[in-house]
C-alpha positions as CSV (number, residue, x, y, z in Angstrom):
1,M,5.3,165.6,-160.3
2,N,3.0,162.7,-161.1
3,L,3.4,160.1,-163.9
4,I,1.0,161.8,-166.3
5,E,2.7,165.2,-166.0
6,A,6.2,163.7,-166.3
7,I,5.4,161.9,-169.6
8,E,3.3,164.8,-171.0
9,N,6.2,167.2,-170.3
10,K,8.9,164.7,-171.5
11,T,10.9,165.2,-168.3
12,G,12.7,161.9,-168.8
13,H,12.6,158.5,-170.5
14,A,12.6,156.1,-167.6
15,F,10.1,156.5,-164.8
16,L,9.7,154.7,-161.5
17,V,6.4,154.7,-159.6
18,E,5.2,152.9,-156.4
19,A,2.2,150.9,-157.4
20,G,1.1,147.3,-156.9
21,I,0.2,144.7,-159.5
22,S,-3.5,145.4,-158.8
23,D,-2.9,149.0,-160.0
24,H,-1.5,147.8,-163.4
25,E,-4.5,149.1,-165.4
26,M,-4.4,152.5,-163.7
27,V,-0.6,152.8,-164.5
28,V,-1.4,151.9,-168.2
29,N,-4.2,154.5,-168.3
30,A,-1.9,157.2,-166.8
31,V,0.8,156.5,-169.4
32,E,-1.9,156.7,-172.2
33,R,-3.1,160.1,-170.8
34,G,0.4,161.5,-170.6
35,S,1.6,160.3,-173.9
36,G,-1.6,160.6,-175.9
37,V,-1.0,157.2,-177.3
38,T,-3.5,154.2,-177.2
39,L,-1.5,151.2,-176.0
40,M,-4.0,148.4,-176.4
41,G,-3.2,146.6,-179.7
42,N,-0.3,149.0,-180.4
43,P,2.7,147.1,-181.8
44,D,5.0,149.7,-180.3
45,A,3.7,149.0,-176.8
46,Y,5.2,146.4,-174.5
47,V,2.9,146.1,-171.4
48,R,3.4,143.3,-168.9
49,S,2.7,142.5,-165.2
50,Y,4.5,139.9,-163.1
51,G,4.3,138.5,-159.6
52,Q,8.1,138.4,-159.7
53,F,10.2,139.8,-162.5
54,M,13.1,137.4,-163.1
55,I,16.3,137.3,-165.2
56,D,14.6,135.5,-168.1
57,D,11.9,138.2,-168.2
58,A,14.6,140.8,-168.3
59,R,16.2,139.1,-171.3
60,V,12.9,139.0,-173.2
61,L,12.4,142.6,-172.4
62,K,15.8,143.6,-173.7
63,E,15.3,141.7,-176.9
64,A,11.9,143.5,-177.4
65,A,13.6,146.9,-176.8
66,M,15.9,146.2,-179.7
67,T,13.0,145.9,-182.1
68,K,12.6,149.0,-184.2
69,A,9.6,151.2,-183.5
70,L,6.9,151.5,-186.2
71,G,6.1,154.9,-185.0
72,N,8.0,157.6,-183.1
73,G,9.1,155.4,-180.3
74,R,8.1,152.5,-178.1
75,V,6.4,152.3,-174.7
76,F,7.4,149.8,-172.1
77,I,5.4,149.3,-168.9
78,I,6.4,146.7,-166.4
79,S,4.4,146.2,-163.2
80,C,5.7,143.6,-160.7
81,G,5.4,142.6,-157.1
82,S,9.1,142.1,-156.8
83,I,12.2,142.0,-159.1
84,T,15.3,139.9,-158.6
85,P,18.7,141.6,-158.3
86,E,19.9,139.6,-161.3
87,A,17.0,141.0,-163.4
88,Q,17.7,144.5,-162.1
89,N,21.3,144.3,-163.1
90,A,20.3,143.0,-166.6
91,L,18.2,146.2,-167.1
92,L,20.8,148.8,-166.2
93,K,21.9,149.6,-169.8
94,L,18.3,149.6,-171.1
95,L,17.3,152.1,-168.4
96,E,20.2,154.3,-169.1
97,E,19.8,154.2,-172.9
98,P,16.3,153.0,-173.7
99,G,16.4,154.1,-177.3
100,E,15.3,157.1,-179.4
101,G,11.8,158.2,-178.4
102,H,11.2,155.2,-176.0
103,I,9.4,155.5,-172.7
104,F,10.1,153.0,-169.9
105,V,7.8,152.8,-166.8
106,L,8.5,150.4,-163.9
107,A,5.8,150.1,-161.2
108,V,6.7,148.3,-158.0
109,P,5.2,148.4,-154.5
110,R,8.4,149.7,-152.9
111,A,11.0,151.7,-154.7
112,S,13.3,151.4,-151.8
113,A,13.5,147.6,-152.5
114,L,15.3,148.3,-155.8
115,L,19.0,148.5,-156.2
116,V,20.5,152.0,-156.0
117,T,21.9,151.6,-159.4
118,V,18.4,151.1,-160.8
119,R,16.9,153.9,-158.9
120,S,19.6,156.3,-160.0
121,R,18.8,155.7,-163.7
122,M,15.1,156.4,-163.3
123,Q,13.0,159.5,-162.5
124,R,10.8,158.8,-159.4
125,V,7.3,160.1,-160.0
126,E,4.1,160.1,-158.0
127,F,1.1,157.9,-158.8
128,A,-1.7,160.1,-157.5
129,E,-4.5,158.0,-159.1
130,K,-4.3,155.4,-156.5
131,R,-3.8,157.3,-153.2
132,N,-7.4,157.5,-152.1
133,A,-8.0,153.9,-152.9
134,D,-4.9,152.9,-150.9
135,R,-5.9,155.0,-147.9
136,H,-9.3,153.5,-147.8
137,E,-8.2,149.9,-148.2
138,A,-5.5,150.2,-145.5
139,R,-7.6,152.2,-143.1
140,T,-10.5,149.8,-143.3
141,F,-8.3,146.8,-142.5
142,L,-6.4,148.6,-139.8
143,E,-9.6,149.7,-138.1
144,A,-11.1,146.3,-138.1
145,S,-11.0,143.9,-135.1
146,L,-9.1,140.6,-135.6
147,P,-12.4,138.6,-136.2
148,K,-13.4,141.1,-138.9
149,R,-9.9,141.0,-140.5
150,L,-10.1,137.2,-140.6
151,A,-13.6,137.3,-142.0
152,H,-12.5,139.6,-144.7
153,I,-9.6,137.4,-145.6
154,G,-11.8,134.3,-145.4
155,K,-14.1,135.9,-148.0
156,I,-11.1,136.6,-150.3
157,L,-9.9,133.0,-149.9
158,K,-13.3,131.5,-150.5
159,E,-13.8,133.5,-153.7
160,K,-10.1,132.9,-154.7
161,N,-10.0,136.6,-155.4
162,I,-6.3,137.2,-156.2
163,E,-7.1,140.7,-157.3
164,A,-8.7,141.7,-153.9
165,A,-5.8,140.0,-152.1
166,S,-3.3,142.1,-154.2
167,V,-5.1,145.3,-153.4
168,L,-5.1,144.6,-149.7
169,L,-1.5,143.5,-149.5
170,D,-0.3,146.4,-151.7
171,S,-2.1,149.0,-149.7
172,L,-0.8,147.7,-146.3
173,E,2.7,147.3,-147.5
174,Q,2.9,150.9,-148.9
175,L,1.7,152.2,-145.5
176,L,4.1,150.2,-143.4
177,A,7.2,149.9,-145.6
178,K,8.8,153.2,-144.7
179,D,8.9,152.2,-141.0
180,M,10.5,148.8,-141.5
181,R,13.9,149.7,-140.2
182,S,12.7,151.7,-137.1
183,D,9.7,149.7,-136.1
184,P,9.9,145.9,-135.4
185,V,6.1,145.6,-135.7
186,A,6.1,147.2,-139.1
187,S,9.0,145.1,-140.2
188,S,7.3,141.9,-139.1
189,A,4.1,142.9,-140.8
190,V,5.8,143.7,-144.1
191,R,7.7,140.3,-144.0
192,A,4.3,138.6,-143.6
193,I,2.9,140.6,-146.5
194,L,5.8,139.7,-148.8
195,D,5.5,136.0,-147.8
196,A,1.8,136.0,-148.7
197,R,2.4,137.7,-152.0
198,R,5.2,135.3,-153.1
199,Y,3.2,132.2,-152.6
200,P,3.8,130.0,-155.8
201,N,1.8,130.0,-158.9
202,G,-0.4,133.0,-158.0
203,L,-2.3,131.0,-155.4
204,L,-3.5,132.2,-152.0
205,S,-2.3,130.5,-148.8
206,K,-4.7,130.6,-145.9
207,P,-2.0,130.4,-143.2
208,L,0.0,133.2,-144.8
209,M,-2.9,135.5,-145.4
210,E,-4.2,134.9,-141.9
211,R,-0.8,135.7,-140.5
212,V,-1.0,139.1,-142.1
213,A,-4.2,139.8,-140.2
214,L,-2.5,138.7,-137.0
215,V,0.7,140.8,-137.3
216,V,-0.4,144.0,-139.0
217,P,-0.7,146.7,-136.3
218,S,-4.0,148.0,-135.2
219,L,-5.2,151.5,-136.1
220,E,-5.7,152.0,-132.3
221,S,-1.9,152.5,-132.2
222,K,-1.5,156.3,-132.0
223,K,1.4,156.2,-134.5
224,Y,-0.6,154.5,-137.3
225,R,-3.8,156.3,-136.5
226,T,-2.0,159.6,-137.2
227,E,-0.1,158.2,-140.2
228,V,-3.2,157.0,-142.0
229,A,-5.1,160.2,-141.3
230,T,-2.4,162.4,-142.8
231,R,-1.5,160.3,-145.9
Protein backbone atom coordinates (compact mmCIF):
# COMPACT_ATOMS: atom_id res chain seq x y z
CA MET A 1 0.00 0.00 0.00
CA ASN A 2 1.31 3.44 -0.84
CA LEU A 3 1.20 6.59 1.28
CA ILE A 4 -1.80 8.12 -0.47
CA GLU A 5 -3.90 4.98 -0.11
CA ALA A 6 -2.90 4.47 3.53
CA ILE A 7 -3.96 7.98 4.55
CA GLU A 8 -7.09 7.92 2.39
CA ASN A 9 -8.22 4.62 3.92
CA LYS A 10 -7.15 5.64 7.45
CA THR A 11 -5.16 2.45 7.97
CA GLY A 12 -3.12 4.02 10.76
CA HIS A 13 -1.97 7.25 12.34
CA ALA A 14 1.84 7.08 11.99
CA PHE A 15 3.39 6.29 8.61
CA LEU A 16 7.00 5.58 7.63
CA VAL A 17 8.19 6.09 4.05
CA GLU A 18 11.61 5.79 2.45
CA ALA A 19 12.28 9.11 0.76
CA GLY A 20 15.09 11.63 0.71
CA ILE A 21 15.05 15.29 1.62
CA SER A 22 14.86 16.12 -2.08
CA ASP A 23 11.50 14.31 -2.17
CA HIS A 24 9.99 16.45 0.59
CA GLU A 25 7.53 18.29 -1.64
CA MET A 26 6.34 15.04 -3.22
CA VAL A 27 5.73 13.60 0.25
CA VAL A 28 3.70 16.68 1.18
CA ASN A 29 1.69 16.41 -2.06
CA ALA A 30 1.00 12.72 -1.39
CA VAL A 31 -0.30 13.51 2.10
CA GLU A 32 -2.52 16.26 0.70
CA ARG A 33 -3.96 13.90 -1.91
CA GLY A 34 -4.61 11.18 0.65
CA SER A 35 -6.11 13.42 3.31
CA GLY A 36 -7.88 15.89 1.04
CA VAL A 37 -6.44 18.69 3.16
CA THR A 38 -4.39 21.63 1.89
CA LEU A 39 -1.33 21.94 4.09
CA MET A 40 0.25 25.20 2.96
CA GLY A 41 -0.82 27.95 5.34
CA ASN A 42 -2.80 25.46 7.42
CA PRO A 43 -2.35 26.10 11.17
CA ASP A 44 -3.01 22.41 11.84
CA ALA A 45 -0.08 21.37 9.62
CA TYR A 46 3.47 20.94 10.95
CA VAL A 47 5.71 20.36 7.90
CA ARG A 48 9.51 20.39 8.27
CA SER A 49 12.65 19.02 6.61
CA TYR A 50 16.04 18.55 8.27
CA GLY A 51 19.49 17.40 7.24
CA GLN A 52 19.71 15.71 10.61
CA PHE A 53 16.81 15.56 13.06
CA MET A 54 18.15 15.99 16.60
CA ILE A 55 16.89 15.88 20.16
CA ASP A 56 16.06 19.61 20.26
CA ASP A 57 13.99 19.20 17.09
CA ALA A 58 12.13 16.31 18.72
CA ARG A 59 11.32 18.46 21.76
CA VAL A 60 9.92 21.24 19.58
CA LEU A 61 7.83 18.70 17.68
CA LYS A 62 6.45 17.19 20.87
CA GLU A 63 5.45 20.64 22.12
CA ALA A 64 3.72 21.35 18.80
CA ALA A 65 1.85 18.05 19.05
CA MET A 66 0.37 19.15 22.37
CA THR A 67 -1.30 22.14 20.69
CA LYS A 68 -5.02 21.61 20.20
CA ALA A 69 -6.15 21.28 16.59
CA LEU A 70 -8.38 23.98 15.17
CA GLY A 71 -10.00 21.42 12.88
CA ASN A 72 -10.51 17.66 13.06
CA GLY A 73 -6.84 16.86 13.68
CA ARG A 74 -3.28 17.84 12.94
CA VAL A 75 -0.85 16.67 10.25
CA PHE A 76 2.86 16.26 11.03
CA ILE A 77 5.34 15.63 8.21
CA ILE A 78 9.02 15.25 9.00
CA SER A 79 11.56 14.63 6.23
CA CYS A 80 15.17 14.14 7.29
CA GLY A 81 18.45 12.76 5.99
CA SER A 82 19.13 11.14 9.35
CA ILE A 83 17.75 11.14 12.89
CA THR A 84 19.75 10.68 16.06
CA PRO A 85 18.94 7.80 18.46
CA GLU A 86 18.16 10.32 21.21
CA ALA A 87 15.62 12.07 18.98
CA GLN A 88 14.05 8.74 18.03
CA ASN A 89 13.63 7.74 21.65
CA ALA A 90 12.07 11.11 22.43
CA LEU A 91 9.38 10.49 19.79
CA LEU A 92 8.27 7.03 20.92
CA LYS A 93 5.26 8.13 22.96
CA LEU A 94 4.17 10.59 20.27
CA LEU A 95 4.32 7.89 17.60
CA GLU A 96 2.31 5.50 19.76
CA GLU A 97 -0.31 8.05 20.80
CA PRO A 98 -0.17 11.02 18.39
CA GLY A 99 -3.52 12.42 19.46
CA GLU A 100 -7.12 12.29 18.28
CA GLY A 101 -7.33 12.65 14.51
CA HIS A 102 -3.61 13.36 14.12
CA ILE A 103 -1.51 12.01 11.23
CA PHE A 104 2.24 11.62 11.55
CA VAL A 105 4.49 10.96 8.52
CA LEU A 106 8.23 10.34 8.82
CA ALA A 107 10.26 10.26 5.60
CA VAL A 108 13.85 8.97 5.77
CA PRO A 109 16.20 7.57 3.11
CA ARG A 110 16.56 4.21 4.91
CA ALA A 111 13.92 2.82 7.24
CA SER A 112 16.36 0.14 8.37
CA ALA A 113 18.53 2.84 9.96
CA LEU A 114 15.80 3.61 12.51
CA LEU A 115 15.52 1.98 15.90
CA VAL A 116 13.31 -1.11 15.99
CA THR A 117 11.18 0.58 18.65
CA VAL A 118 10.41 3.41 16.22
CA ARG A 119 9.68 1.14 13.25
CA SER A 120 7.36 -1.01 15.34
CA ARG A 121 5.18 2.02 16.13
CA MET A 122 4.73 3.07 12.50
CA GLN A 123 3.10 1.61 9.43
CA ARG A 124 5.60 1.16 6.61
CA VAL A 125 4.12 2.35 3.31
CA GLU A 126 5.47 2.68 -0.21
CA PHE A 127 6.25 5.97 -1.87
CA ALA A 128 5.50 5.12 -5.49
CA GLU A 129 5.69 8.73 -6.70
CA LYS A 130 9.47 8.76 -6.68
CA ARG A 131 10.41 5.31 -7.98
CA ASN A 132 10.88 6.22 -11.64
CA ALA A 133 12.92 9.30 -10.82
CA ASP A 134 15.12 7.27 -8.47
CA ARG A 135 15.69 4.55 -11.05
CA HIS A 136 16.67 7.07 -13.69
CA GLU A 137 19.02 9.07 -11.46
CA ALA A 138 20.79 5.99 -10.07
CA ARG A 139 21.00 4.24 -13.44
CA THR A 140 22.43 7.29 -15.22
CA PHE A 141 25.17 7.68 -12.62
CA LEU A 142 26.01 3.98 -12.42
CA GLU A 143 26.21 3.72 -16.22
CA ALA A 144 28.59 6.67 -16.46
CA SER A 145 32.34 6.34 -16.75
CA LEU A 146 34.45 7.82 -13.94
CA PRO A 147 35.29 10.98 -15.95
CA LYS A 148 31.58 11.53 -16.64
CA ARG A 149 30.70 10.95 -12.98
CA LEU A 150 33.28 13.49 -11.90
CA ALA A 151 32.06 15.95 -14.54
CA HIS A 152 28.48 15.59 -13.26
CA ILE A 153 29.60 16.17 -9.69
CA GLY A 154 31.78 19.05 -10.80
CA LYS A 155 28.73 20.73 -12.34
CA ILE A 156 26.75 20.27 -9.12
CA LEU A 157 29.60 21.75 -7.07
CA LYS A 158 30.12 24.68 -9.44
CA GLU A 159 26.42 25.58 -9.27
CA LYS A 160 26.32 24.85 -5.51
CA ASN A 161 23.19 22.86 -6.30
CA ILE A 162 22.39 21.19 -2.98
CA GLU A 163 19.04 19.94 -4.31
CA ALA A 164 20.71 18.08 -7.22
CA ALA A 165 23.27 16.64 -4.82
CA SER A 166 20.50 15.40 -2.51
CA VAL A 167 18.64 13.71 -5.39
CA LEU A 168 21.83 11.96 -6.53
CA LEU A 169 22.87 10.81 -3.05
CA ASP A 170 19.35 9.69 -2.10
CA SER A 171 18.84 7.63 -5.25
CA LEU A 172 22.21 5.90 -4.94
CA GLU A 173 21.77 5.18 -1.23
CA GLN A 174 18.35 3.63 -1.70
CA LEU A 175 19.70 1.32 -4.38
CA LEU A 176 22.76 0.20 -2.41
CA ALA A 177 21.57 0.26 1.21
CA LYS A 178 19.95 -3.19 1.25
CA ASP A 179 23.26 -4.83 0.29
CA MET A 180 25.37 -3.09 2.95
CA ARG A 181 25.78 -6.13 5.20
CA SER A 182 26.54 -8.65 2.46
CA ASP A 183 28.54 -6.57 -0.02
CA PRO A 184 31.70 -4.67 1.08
CA VAL A 185 31.54 -2.50 -2.06
CA ALA A 186 27.97 -1.42 -1.32
CA SER A 187 28.86 -0.83 2.33
CA SER A 188 31.80 1.39 1.40
CA ALA A 189 29.68 3.30 -1.10
CA VAL A 190 26.87 3.96 1.40
CA ARG A 191 29.38 5.20 3.99
CA ALA A 192 30.77 7.61 1.40
CA ILE A 193 27.24 8.81 0.58
CA LEU A 194 26.43 9.38 4.26
CA ASP A 195 29.69 11.28 4.78
CA ALA A 196 28.90 13.54 1.81
CA ARG A 197 25.36 14.19 3.05
CA ARG A 198 26.40 15.02 6.61
CA TYR A 199 28.84 17.77 5.67
CA PRO A 200 28.19 20.72 8.04
CA ASN A 201 25.81 23.60 7.35
CA GLY A 202 24.31 22.11 4.19
CA LEU A 203 27.49 22.79 2.22
CA LEU A 204 28.97 20.50 -0.41
CA SER A 205 32.46 19.07 0.00
CA LYS A 206 34.36 18.43 -3.23
CA PRO A 207 36.53 15.62 -1.79
CA LEU A 208 33.53 13.86 -0.23
CA MET A 209 31.36 14.16 -3.33
CA GLU A 210 34.19 12.97 -5.59
CA ARG A 211 34.76 10.01 -3.28
CA VAL A 212 31.19 8.93 -3.99
CA ALA A 213 32.00 8.86 -7.70
CA LEU A 214 35.07 6.74 -7.01
CA VAL A 215 33.58 4.11 -4.71
CA VAL A 216 30.05 3.60 -6.07
CA PRO A 217 30.02 0.36 -8.10
CA SER A 218 29.74 0.41 -11.87
CA LEU A 219 26.59 -0.72 -13.63
CA GLU A 220 28.88 -3.05 -15.56
CA SER A 221 28.76 -5.22 -12.47
CA LYS A 222 26.27 -7.97 -13.30
CA LYS A 223 24.68 -7.72 -9.87
CA TYR A 224 23.83 -4.04 -10.10
CA ARG A 225 22.94 -4.17 -13.79
CA THR A 226 20.28 -6.75 -12.91
CA GLU A 227 19.19 -4.92 -9.75
CA VAL A 228 18.59 -1.55 -11.45
CA ALA A 229 16.80 -3.18 -14.38
CA THR A 230 14.32 -4.90 -12.08
CA ARG A 231 13.60 -2.16 -9.57
